[in-house]
N, C-alpha and C positions, 0 to 999 in steps of 0.2 A: 594306697592312701596313707599319707603321713599320720602318725599317731602322736597324741599329745604327750604321752609318756613312753619312751622307748624301753622295751624289755632289754635287760642286760646293761642298763646304765650303771656305771661303776659307782662305788661309794664315794670316790673322790669327785666325780662329776656331780653327784647329788649335793655333796658338801659345798662345792664351788657355786652351784646355782642357788643354794639356800643362803650363802654368803652374799650373793648379788641381791637376793630378795631382801635381806636384812639391810643392805646398803645399796639402794637402787642406783642404776646408772643415770645421771642427769640427762634431761632431754637434749638430744643432739650429741651426747657423749658416745664414746666407743665402748662396746661391750654388749653382752646379751641382755634382752629384756625378759624378765621373768614374772610370771603370774602363777599364784598357787590358789587353787580352789579345793574343797574337800576331796581328798583322795587323788588329786591330779596336780602334777607340777609341769607347767608349760613354759617353754623358753623359745624366743625368736632371736637368733644370732645373725645380725645383718652381715657379718663378715663372710658367711658361707654363700652369699648371693653375689652375682655380678652387679646387680643393681643395689648395692649395699646402702646407698643414700636413700633410695626409695623405701627399702625395707626398714631402715632406721626411723624414717618419718612415720610410716604406718604403725610400726611397733610402739613408738612413743604414744601415739593416739590411743592404741589398744590398751596399754597399761593404764593410762589416765582414765579411759572410759570404764574399765573394769573397776578401778578404785572408786570412781565417782558413783557408779550405779550399783555396786556390790552384787553384780550378777554372778552366778555360779557356773553351772554346766553350759550355759549358752555362750560363755566366754570362749569355748572351744571353737565355735563357728567362726568367730572373728580371727582366731588363731589360724584356722585352716584357710580362710580367705586370703590372709596375708601370704602364707606359704605358697599357695597355689598361684596367686597372681604374680608374685615375684619370680617364681619358676617359669611362668609363661613369658614374662618380660625378658628373662635371660635367654630363653629359647628363641624368641622372635628377633631380638636385637643383637645377641652375641656379645662381642667385646664392647659395642656401643652402649650397652646397658649401664655401664659404670657411670655415665654422665646423666642418667635419667633421674628425675625427682618429680614430686607432685606439681612443681611449677613448670615442667617441660610441656611444650605444646603437643608433642607427638603422643602423649600419654592418653589423650581422649580416644583416639582411634584404637589404641591397644586395649583400653578398657571395654570398648564396644565389642571387639573381636573375642576377648576373653569371656565376656558374659554370654555371647551367642554360642560359644563353643562348650560351655559348661554342661548343657543337657546331654551331650554325646556320651558322657561317662555314667549316666544314671538312667533309671527306668523312665518311661515316658511320663508317668504321673508323679514322679518324685518331687518332693518339696525342697530338696537340698540345693539345687541350682539357684532357685530364687532366694533362698536364705543366704547363700554365700555372696551372691551379687549385692543383696541389700546390706549385708554386714560391711562389705568394703565401701559401699557408698556412704554409710554412716560415719566411718572413720574419715573419709574425704571431706564430708560436710562439717564434721567436728573441727577439722583442721582449718577449713575455710572460715569458720566462725571467729577465729582468732586473727586479728589484724596483723600481728607480727609473724604469722606463719603463711608465707605466700603459696597460693594454689593457682594453677592456670585457670583463667575465667571460663574457658570453654569446658574444661573438665568439671569445674564446680557446677555449671549449668546442667551438664549431663547428670551429675550425681543428684542434683535436686529435681530433675525432671522425671517424667513417667518411667516406670521400670520397663526394661526390654523383655523380661521373662515373667511368665505367670507364676502364681504361687503354688501350682501343682494341686494334687488331690490328696488330702490327708485321710487315710482310712482309720475310722474310729475303732477302737478296741471294743470287742464284745464283752459282756459281763460273764462271770463264771456261771456255769450251770448250777442248779440247786444241789446236785450230787457233789460237784466240785467244791462248792462253798461249804457244804456240810463236812466234807472231808478235811478242808482247810481248818475249820473251827475245831474239829475233833483233834487234829494233829497239833494245833496250837496249844490247846489245853494240855495235851499229853506232854508237849515240850516244856510248858510252864511247870508242871508237876515234876518232870525229870530234872529241870534246873534247880528247883527248890530242894529236891532230894540230894542232888550232887553237892550243893553248897552246905547243906546240913551235915552231910557225911564228911566233907572236907574240914569243916570247923570242929566236928567231933574228933577227927583224927589229929587235928592240930593241938587239941587239949591233951592228947595222950603223949605228945612229943616233948622235946627239950632242945636246947641249943645244939646245932650240929657239931660244935666243937666238943661238947660234952657227950654227945651221942654219936651219930654217924652222918656223914655227908651222903650216904646212899640210903638212908631211912626216910621213907615218905612222911611219917608223922613228924620227924625232926625237921625236915625241910619246910613242911607246912607251918610248924610252930615258929620257925625263924621268920617266915614271910608274914604270918599273921601278927606277930609281936614286933615287926619292923626291926628285927635284929640282924637280918641279912637282906641283901638286895640282889637283883638278877645277876649282876656282874660277879657277885661272890659265887653263885652257882657256876658261872662260866669258868672262874679261876680255880675254885677249890674242890669241886666235885671230881672224883677220880675219873680216869679214862673210861669210855663206854664199855670197853671189853671187860672191865672189872665190876660192872653193875650187876646186881641181883636180877633175877627174872622178873620180879614184880615191878622193878624200876624201868626195865626195858619195855615191858608191856604198857606201862603208863605213858612213857614217852612216845611210843609208836602208835598207840591207840589200838582198840580191838580189831583184830583181823587184818592189821597192816604190817608191812615189812619194816623191821628196825633198821634205820640208816644211821650209822655211827657219825657221819660227817655233820649232821644237823641234829643229833640227839640231844645235846645240851639245850639248844634253843627250843626244841619241841618239849623237853621236860619242863623248862621254865614256864612255858605257856600253859601246859597242862596243870602245873601246880597252882598258878594264879587262877586258872579256871575252876579249881576246887574251892576257892575262897571268894572270887568275885565273878559277876556275870560278864560274859564276853559278847562280842559283836553278834555272834550267831544266836544267842539266847533271846535277844530283844525283838527278832522278827515275829515271834509268837505274840508278844504283847501288842505290837502294831496291828497285827491281823485282828486280834480280839477287840481292840479299841475301835477300829474301823467298823467292825461288825456290830458292836454294841451301840455306837454313836451315829454311824452313817456319815462321818466327816472324813476329810481327806487325810492322807498320810502326813502332810505338812502340819495340819492342825493337831492331830492326836499325838504327834511327837514334839510339839512346840509349846507345851505348858509345863511350868515348874510347880514346886510345892506350894508357892504362894497363890497359884491360880487354882488350887483345889480346895473345895469346901464340902465336907461330908455332911449330908443331911440325915435326918432320922431314917428315911427310906430312900436313899439314893446319894447322888453326888452332883455338885454344881462345878462346872469347869469353865475356865476362861480360855477360849480358843482364838488363835491369831492366824489369819490368812494373809501372808505378806503380799501375794500377787494382787489380791483385791484390796489390800490395805484395810482390812476389816477385823475388828475385835468383837467377839460374841461371848455372851455369858449364857450358858445353856445348862439346864438341870436335866439329869437322867435318873428317872425313878426306877426302883427295883420292882420286880414282879412279886406277887404274893407268894409267900413261902409255901412249899409243899408240906402236907401233913407228915409224910414219912420221907426224910432225905434219902436220895439215891446213894447206894453203897459206892465206896471208892473203887472196889474191885469186884468183878463178877466171879462166878464159880470156876472159871478157867484161869483166873489170875490176871485177866486183861483189865486194864484201867478203863473205867467208864467215865465219860465226861459230859453227862447230861446236866450237871449242875456246875456253876450257875452260868449257863452258856452265854447269855446276852445281858448281864448286869455290869454296867460300866463301873459301878462303885467297887465291886469285887476285883475287877481287873486292875483298877487304879491302886487299891490297897496292896495287892500282891506285887505290883510293879514297884511301889514305894518301899515295900519291905525288902525286896530282892536287891534293889539298887541303893539301899540306905548307906552301906559302907563305902561304896564308890563316891556317892555324893558328899560324904563326910571328908573324903580326900580330895575332892574337887570343889572347894567352896566358891570358886569364881563362876562355876556353871550353875546358874540359878534359873535359867529360862526353859529347862527341860528336865524331865525325869529319866530320859533315855541316856544314861551314862554307862560307860564300860571301862574296864581295865585292859589295856593293850600292851603286850610286850613286843617292842620293836626289834628289828634285826640286830641292832647294836646293844642289845640287852639292857635297854632302858625301858622303864614302865611308865605309861602315860594314862592318867585318869582324866578322861575328857568325855565330851558329848558323843553320842552314837554316830558313827560315820560308816555305813555299810560299804565295804570295799568289794572289789571284784571277787575275792576269794570267799566272801561271806554275803553274797548277793541273795536276793529273793529266790532266784533260780537255784542257787546252791542249797538254800534251805529246803526247797521243795524236793530236791533230789535226796537230801539226807533223811528227811522224814517220810520219804517214799509216798509222796502224793503226786499223782499224774494229772497234769493240766493240759487240756487241748488248746492250742493256739499260743499266743504270746504270754509268757509268765510274768506279767506286770502287776504290781500291787494296786495300781489304779483301777483294775477290773473289780476289786473288792468293793470299792465305793459304788461302782455302777450296779453291782449285784444288790446292794442295800437300797439303792434308788429304785430299782425294779420292784423290790418288795414293797416299798412305800407307795409306788404308783398303783400296785395291785390293791393295797389296803385302802387307799383313798379313791378307788374306783376310777383312776385315770385323770383326776383333777390336777392339772398342771400347777395351779396356784398353790395347792397344798403340797405337792411333791417338790416343787422348786422353792423350798422355804429358805435356802441358804445361798441362792444365786438367782439370776434373772430367768424368766421363762424362755427367753431366746437361747440362753446357755443350755437349758434342759433340752430344748428342741434340737440343738446342734450336736450335743455330745451324749446325752443320756437316752433320748428317745429313739436312737438308731440301733439299739440292741435287738437281738433276736427275739427275746421274750416279749418285749413291748410291741414289736412288729407283728408277732403272732396274735397277741391280744387285740391289737388294733384291727387286724384283718378279721378276726372273729366278730368284733363289734360291728364292723361295717357289713359283714355278711349277714349278721343277725338283723340289723336294721333293714337291709335290702329285702331279706326274706319276709320281715314283718309287713313292709309296705306292699310287697308283691302279693302276699296272702290277702291283705286288705283290699287291694285292687281287684284281685280275682273274686273275692267274696262279694264285691259290689256289682260286678258285671258278669255274673255267672249265667245270665240268660233265663228264659222261662222253662217251666217243667212241661213236657209234652206227654199226653196220654194217648196211646195208640189203641184202636179198637178194631180188631180183625174178626172177632167172633160175634159180637153183639153190642148192645148199647152200654154206655158207661153207667155204672150204678154207684150208690153211695159207698158200699164196701170197698170198691176199687179205689175211690178217691181217698178214703181214710187210710187204706193200706199204703197209699203213695205219700202220706205225710200230712194230710189235712185233718183238722179237727172235725167233729161231727157237725157242729154248727156251720163251719165253712163249707163242708161238703153239701149240706142241705141248701145253703144259699146259692152255691154254684149251680146245682141241679135245678133250682127254682128260677134261675136267670137273673137273680138280684145282683150278681157281681159281674154281669156281662159287660165288658168294656169295648166290644167290637171285634178286634182281632184276637182277643183272648179274654179269659176270666181272671179276676184279681182276687186273691184270697183276703186281702185287707187293703182297700184303697186309701185308708187313713194312716197307714204305716209305710208310705212310699219312700224309697231311698232318694227320691228327687224332690221331696217336699218336707216341710217341718213335721215332726210327729203330731198327730191329731188333726192335721189339715188334709183335705181331699186332694188326691193326686192331680197335679196340674198339667202333666205331660201325656196322659192317656188320651187316645190310644196310640199316639205317635211313637212313644218309647216303650211300649209294652214288650216288644221283642228283645229289649235289653234289660228287663227288670226281673229280679228273682221272685217277685210276688205273682208273676203271670203264670197261668195254667192254661195250656192250649188243649182243647178237646176236639174230637173229630167234627163236631158241629161248627167249629170256627174255620174250617177249611175254605169255604166260599169267601169269607172276609179276608183271609190270608191271600187268596189269589187276586182279589181286588186291590189289596195293599201292595202286592207285588207289581201290579200294573201302574200304581201310583209312583212307586219308587223307580220303575223303568222310565217313566216320563221325566222324573227329576234327573235321572242320569243323562238323559239327552239334553237337558237344559243347563245343568250345572257343570262347571269345570270338574275334572277328575279330583283334584285336591279338595275342592269344596264339598263334593259329594262324599268323599271318603271321611272328611272331618265331621259332617253332619249325619250321614246315614250309613257309614261303612259297617258299623257293628250290627245294626238292624238288618242290613242286606245279607251279611254273612249268616246270621241266625235264621233269617227267613228261608234262605236257600237250603240250609241244613234241615229245617222242618219239612219243607216240601219234598226234598229228596227221599225222605223216609216214607212218603205216601205211595201207595200203589197206583198204577194207571187207572184202575177202576174207580178208586176214590177221587182222583183228580177229575175224571170224566163226569162223575156224578155231581161234583161241586160246580163244574162249568155249566151243567144243565140248570142248576138252581139259579145261577147268575143270568143265563139267557132268558129264563122265564120271568125274570124280575122279582123273584122271591127273596133275593138278598141284595142289600145295598150297603155301602161303606160310608158311615158317617164320620167325617173328619172336620176338625175346626177350620175356620176360614184362613188361619195363618198357614195351614198346610199347602194352600194353593198359591200363596204369594211368597213363600220362603225363598224361592230361587232368585228373587229380585235382590236379595241382600248381597 
């Protein structure tokens, strides 16, 4: 895969490309097209391709597009699209590629073949093939929008038409676990305190020194004094410091770093950077402030690193920040209030000498104060950088120092910071996961109300990007399971069926009924026959689950076998047999689905009650029926229900 910045690019090559960047090649001219974004220098040289004319046209559109839109890292997608398409054209056409341009008729078929071949080099769900194809189409459409830049009509229609490739499946990053987030915040505070201690120590040493010409070019305090008072510059260290073999041990240790091997070839550059790091914050130091601000505010990395001193207003109990989100083109004014102060502040160090960071963990005002204090000297030397507090002093390879806004490079990436502070993170070490962690906490506090959680973006954005995390999925599953269990319990509580009293030894008495859960009055009324509903007794016909409270049950005796108020005694057995005959007649008349819907539960409960009776009890009940001593009184609707 071609890289935007080749490792090993010589100093002369970089100087030549920067000269081209300062004096761009005019559209249609001969020479490389150069684009620089933070930390990356990209160049497309049409002369290295057989289809140099095509590469020149696409590169011209690329440079103009990046300049007009001010895109940053996404510019690399267009760069790769140009490189890969031109290589494909060279491979397919060979020497004939020299005559190809965007106005050539054969280019349409080549574009189709190239797009369809892109997925072969990627995973099945990768989003990159679709991004590369779309990027190249954007450049073609942009050129076709200019009347003086000819484009083949068929090629233009293809570029403006439907995409041949899908967008792929983008896997959302998961949030940090609570343990990981706690470790990150703790490590960030420790890093902030270490940075402050290092700068204070360096400035104290600088006050002890003097000009190296009067003192020594191998004395750390003298070198720090010269840098702090602007009496020497990095190139003076490169020219005037003695050879590394003559350095004292403390100077070698400072240049190499603790536990590292001293390398004489790069010792002067390392020494210069370590000296500046004693006086000014470097790129590595500001990762901690970004973590703490994202944790304290809940906003994105772009927003917490994009406000300057004029966008900060300290309140009596907090701070108000003006946050800018370029992608959404939104500017917000947000106040972040401090928590109530503790009665006894936590000590800075415990009994073992380990730094404790329980204070002030999530107060945005304290983080901003410390950030402004640590970066004050750098901001004074970079008066043009007013849009951010994240500024650093960087010593470049040519021994020039640059005071500019924070640009985390590969060597000082978030991954490198994690490795240095010894924090282990499962999965992708991406700073965006910190915002998702804060979003999860907000969702928990607001009890899952999306309108409250998605307070700085749309609800659709929350559903697509933030609701897919592990924690919220688990909470959602628990909520669904709890709701299902609630309604299941409620349903089972409503149709739990009657209570059956068996009598194998004698008659049912009042004590047996009271032991089964009835009150004294209910037991007396049942034994007196006052609550006899036919197929069962009802402990309270005015509290039926099928009627309004206080009204007499309107479904007895047809639904008694499905009611929790029903109490079946041995004396009800003849009526139960008659009711069984009634249901059997309905089974013969009704269709199976209709019978199951109307009488299914009653039929199941009735069969369960009768199966518990002995043959002697069933025989005795049949004799009562045959002698006419028992009749089953049913409402008239019971005999016509099957017509429905």
